[in-house]
N, C-alpha and C positions, 0 to 999 in steps of 0.2 A: 549251428552251432556256437555259439561264442563262452570264449574264457567269461568275463565280464568280469564280478569280485564272485562267481558262488560257486568256482569251483576249489578245490583245498589245494594245496601248494605244497611243497615241503616246509616250505618255513612258518605256514602258520598252524605247525606243531611245533611242543614240546620234546625234541628228540632224547632229552637226559635219561641214560637208563634205560632205554626202548631199545628192543630188536626189532629192526627196520629190516624188511626184505625190497632190495630194491632192483625189479627186472629191467637190465640193462640190453642192449644192443651189441654185443659180440660176437658178430655174425659176418669175421673179417676172414679173408681168402687164404688162405693157409698151404704153400706148397713145400712138401719136403720136411714137414716138422716145425717151419720158418715161415713167420705172420708175413709177409708183402705188403698190407699196406694196413697200419693200424687206426686209423684216422677216428673211426669208430669208438674205439678204446677210449683214444684219447681225450672227445667226446662227451664222455662220461665222468671226466674226473672233479670237474665243479660239483658234482651231486653228490657222489659218494665222499669226495672231502669235506663239502658241509655235511651231513650228517655224522662224519666220525669226529670234525671238530666240534660240534654242541654236543658228543657223548653219546652217541648210539651204536649201537652193537652193528653193523651191515650184517647179511646175507644177503650174496649175489645169484640172481638166474638169469640164463642167458639161454640163446639155442645159438645152432652155429652147423649151419644143413640142412640137409634132410637122413632123416634115419627109417629106412624101409627095409635093412639087414643086419643083417648081422655084419657083414662088412663092411657099413657103415660106419658103426661103431668108432673104428679106431682113425677113420680118416677124417673124420669130426670132431676128435678129444677136446675137448679146451683148455689142458694142460699147459698147452704153449702159449694161453691165454694169459690163464694164470700168472706165467712167468713174466708176460710182457706188464701186464698190468703191475706186478710185483716193482719191477724198473721203473717204472712210470710214477707210482706214486709214493718214491724209494721208504715202502715200508714193507712190512711182512702179509704177504694174502696167503691162506688156507687155504688151499685148494683139496675139496672133499670128489674123490671121486666114485661118487653117487650121487643119485634124485631121492633115496630113502633111506633110511633106516636108521638105526641106533647112531651111526657115527652121526651120522646129518643130524639128527636131533639134540646132539649134544655138544656139536660145534660150536655155538653162540657163546655156551658157560664157561669155556676158556678161550675164544680167538674175538679179537676184535672184526677182523674181518675175513667173511667167507665166502669162496663162490664152489659152488655147488657143479656138478657133470655138466653136460649139455643136459638141458630139459625136453631135448627132441628124442632120447634115449628111452624117455617113454612112450613115443612111438611106435616102437616096434615089438610089443605086443598090445594091437587096440587100438594106434591111434591115439594114447587118453590125452598124451599131450593137446596136439594138435586140433581133436572134438572134443575141448575144453569139460571132459571125465568129471562130474563132479568130486568123487571121493578124493582123486589128486589134487583139485582146488584147497577141498579142505582140507586135507592135509600139508601141502604146504602153508598154507594162513596159518595154521598151528605152530609152525615156526617163530613165530613172526609176532609182534603187534602193533605193529600200522605199516600199510604196503603203500611204498612211491612208485608210479610209473615213468620209468626214464630212458625206456625204448618205443621211441617215436616210426621207427620201419617197421614196428610190430603190431602196431596199434589199427590195425586195419582189420585182426585176425582178433577172434574171441578164441582166447585161449585158456587151455587153467594156468597159466602162469600170468596171465593178467587179469580177463573176466574175472577168472574164474578164483583167484587168491582177493580183488576185492571186491568179490560179493559177501564174504566172510570178514572184512579186517577194513578200520578206516582207514582212510586213503587219498592217498593225492599225486599232483603229479611235479617231477624234477625241472630240473632249470635248461636241460635239453628241450624236452617236451612245452613245456612255456615259449621257449623261444620260438619254435616251429609256427606253435600258432598263433602265435604275436605277432608274426612275418605272412603267415599265409592268410589270416581271415580277415584282416581289415581290407587286406587288395581283393579280395573275392566279396567283400557284404559294402563296399565304398570305393573305389579308387578314383584317385585323379585323374583325370582325362586329360589327353587321347589314351587308353586303353586298349593296349596290342596285346591280343595270345600270340605267339610263336609254337605250332605243334609239329612235329619231327617222330621220324622213327619207322618201322615199317610197315607196320598195321594201319588202316583205317577203322576197324574191329579195337584194337585197342585204348582211341582215344575216343569213340563216342561218345559214349559218356560225358568226355570236359568241353566239345562241341554244344551236345545239348544245353549243357548248364552254362556256358559262355559264348555262346553264337550269340545271343539278344543281350547280351552285359556290354560286352566288347567293342570298342571301336572297329577294328583291325582282329582278320583272323588270317596270319599267314605258314602258307602250307609248304612242309618240305620233306625230304626223307623219303623213302621208298613210298608211303603213303599218299605222296602227289602225283604216284602215277596211275593211281585206280581214280584219283578225281579226272587227270586229263584222259583217260582212257574214256572216260563217261562224255565228255565232251566231245570225244569221236577222232581225237589224234592218234596219232601212231605211236604205241610208246617202247616198239621191239621187244626186245627183253626182259625190260625192267619188271618190279615188282609188279604185281597187282591183284587185288583180293576181288574178283569176278559177281563175285557173288554182294558185293557190296555197292557196285556200277551204282544199278534204281539208288539206293542211298546218295551217292555222288551229286547224282542228277537233280533227284530233289531239291538238295540244299546248298547247289548252286542256283537254283529256280528263288530257291525263298530267299536268301541272302545277297548283297551287294557287298560285301564285309569282306569277301575269300579272296585271298591273291595267292594264286598257284604259279610255280613256273612257267618262265617264257624262253628259256635257255638251260641247256644241260650240261654238263661235263660226264663225256662217256666212254665206254671200251667197247671190245669186241669180246669179250669174258675178264671176270673177277682178277685173274690172275695176273692178268696183260700188265706191264710196265710203258705201254701207249697208251694215253686217252687224247682225248680232242673233244670241244664246243660243238656241241649243236642246237641252232634254234627248233630243226624238224628232225626225229629217230628217223632211220632207217629199222629195217625188220630184223635185222640184225643186233641191234647199237644196244645197252644196257646203261641207260642214266645212273648214276653212280655217287652223286653232288647234284646240286645247283649251279646256272652259268653263272659267266659276270653281270647280265644285265638283269638277272633277277638277284644277285645279289645287291647290285646298284638300288635297285625299287625296295629291296625290305629296310636298303640301312636309311632310303628318304623316311621310310614310315617310322623306323626305329627312331631316327633320331627329332622328329616330331610328338614322340611318345611320353607321357610322362610314368604310365604305367605299365609294365611286363611282365608278364610270366610266360616261360618256357618251356615247354616239356618236349623231349626228344628232338637227338642231333640233326642235321640238315642234308646230312649226306654219312657217307663210310668212315669218317670222323678217322677211324685209326688207319687207314692210310695215306700217308703224308698226300699222298698225290689227290685223293678226293678230302678233305678237309678244311678246304679254302672257304668254303661257305657256311662253315659252323664257326672258324677262328675267325671270319669279316666280321661277324655279328654280333663273336663278343668283344673285338675291338672295336664297336660301335656304341655299346652301352656307357654312361656318365655318373659320375657319383651326384648328379641333379636328378636321375631319375631313379623310379623305385624298381627294381629288377629283381626279381625271383627263381629261381631253378629249381625246376624238381627234381624227386634225384635222377637213379641210374643211370641210362646214357650220356645226359645230357648234365648231369653230375660231373661223371666222369671228362667227358668233353674240355669241360670249363677249365676243373682243373688241371686234366694232364696237358692242356694244351697253354696254361699259364693264367690265365684272366681272371681265376676265381676274385679277385680286389677289384675286378671291374661291378661285380656284382651285388646287392645289397643284402639278399641270402639263398645258402645252397641247402637245398633238405637233404636230410641225411636217410628218408625213407622212400623207397622210390615211389611202392604199390600207397604206402599211407598218402603219400602227400598226393599223385594221381587222384585218389579218394576221394579228399577231399575235395581238388576241381573239379571233379564229377557232382557235387553238391552233399555227398552221401557222409553218414553220420560215422566216425570209429568206434566199434564199442569198445575196443580196449581207453579211448578219452570218457565215453560218455557213460564209462561205467564205473568212474573216480567220483569221491565223494562229493557232495555240496553243504 
């Protein structure tokens, strides 16, 4: 999938006097009614401001968390987001505590900027949002003249608030989605070489799609995190009590036979249990060891590969970086990146690691969508993007 010149962008439309529905990603962490990380809200501001400056009336739709039962409604209320958005924009945001009804239908008659309640409130009765209920998509589409998708983080899902609306209205992508695609797609299609892929996280099963899509394209595949120990066990090594997926051992055996591009840890930072304040480095583990980070020899080997790479894609931390004892592998990799390289970091834990450890300026692009970026790396088409007008 390429953006090319065929996919409509927000700036391809005359927005003056139009009612524009913008799907944003305001799925932010909230504790006791307070937003603890407003980064996703800030990322949406450029698209919202552009639409308002061009004379549009803007209706914002977003989900927040999951709504399965009545008790989920209060904790996934978007009203704190409306308040924070108002502060960031410096202008009034009208919050409608509903997803349909007369107040929703009249909202843009009297207001320039409206945020509806959590779209997943519609999931309480039959998962209408998440299962792309045709009636719901058509209803929301009836509220506007134009639809803009600026929620990259949900673009891998076919929901009523993206695919459903886009099937009824002229549509385009906002600046955030355009930036995501412009950074990720060229690297996947024509990377400057040497091209290195770094994969971490806990499970091989989570990354099989990425491995299958990139193993023949990448010059190097560095494996860390918990998933590395399924690979190591497949080689007959003792991994102690480390994470392992026994049902993926045969897959790892076959992959290591097929490719000599895969580099796995040769030493490990271990502990006897996860809660322990004592850790130690081992080349060969004993039965009661738990590996929680890559060791110094592996760090140096990975850094040598990274220094000699022009393009890098990284998805998944290399250890339990949330614990200062086991952040070394992930942090040392962050330090190795340079401005002369193209470094793309997938969303989720790897993005959190780069940001929280203070190295976001060392990379080219940090994706805002963990699941969406992962599916792009797997070579999949994102329904929330493919539904946009050409």
